[in-house]
N, C-alpha and C positions, 0 to 999 in steps of 0.2 A: 281453560284446562282445569281439571280437578286434581288436587294434590292430596295424597294420602299420608303424608309425612307428619311427624310431630315437629314442633319448633325445637330444633336441636340445641339452641342456646338457652332455652328456658326449661326444658324437660330434665327432670332430676336424673334419670338413668343416663341420659346423654352427657350431662355434666360430669358424671363419674367416669365415663369413657375418656373424656378430654383430660381428666386428672391423670389418668394412666399415660395417655399419649404424651403428656407433658414431660414425662421421664424417659421417653424413648431417646436412645443416643445413636442407634443404628440408622443407616440410610432408609428412608421411607418413600414408598411410592403410593400415591392416593389417586385413584382413578374414579370418575363418574361419567356416565353417559348423560348428554345434555337433554335427552328425552326421559330421563329417570324422573318419574312423578312420585316415588316413594322417598328418595333421598335427593333433593335438588342440589345440583352441583354448585349453584350460585351461594348457597349457605354452607354446604358441607366442605367443599375444598378450601375456601379461605379459613374456616374455623380449625381445620386440621393443621393447616400451615402455620396459623397464629400460634396454636398450642405448642407445636413442636418448636417454633423459633423462640417463644417465650421461655421454653425450657432449655434453650441453648443449642438446639439441633437445627443447623443450617443444611443439613443433608436431606432435604425434602424436595420431592418433585411432585407436582400436581398436574394432572392431565384431564381436560374436558374432552371426552370422546363425542364427536358429532354424529347425531343420528342413532345412538344407542340407548337402549332401555336399562332398567335396573339389572337385568340379567346379561348385559353387554351383547345384546342381540340388535341387529339392524331392524328398525321398526318404523311405523307410520306414526303412532300416537303416543307410544310409551306406556299406555294404560295396561294394567295387569290382565285385563280381559283379552288382550291381544297375544299374550305369551304363548298360548297353546296353538295358535294359528301360524306361528313363525317356525319354519323348518330349521333355521339356523340355530345351532347350539351355542356357539360363542363366536363372536366376530373375529375374523382374522386380523382386522385392524387393531383391536384390543390386544389380541395375542401377540402381534408384532411389537406393539408398544411396550408390553410387559417383558418380552424377550430382550428387546434392545436395552431397556432400563436394567435388567439383570446383568447383561453382559457388560455394561458401562459401570455399574456401581457395586457389584458383588464380586469379591475376589477370593 
């Protein structure tokens, strides 16, 4: 499989993002599709969780969404060349996960 992402732990811009995340004190939901070839969940989700917890925020939920691409669409390959061929705008599974998290965590 071809990956288009940068190494988020070594890339300067991404390190700056994690410096900001470190200071978040509100509940955080981080979601990635497991077929996202632009931001791989195996790198992204643990890095976000680690940065938040290092900053003292234990109100973090990470979710790997099976079968979804970078746009949270159900897909076959996850490649950007497939995006225009997919009729689905946004997966109901992802929408349900977000809705449930909001109902549980935001008051």
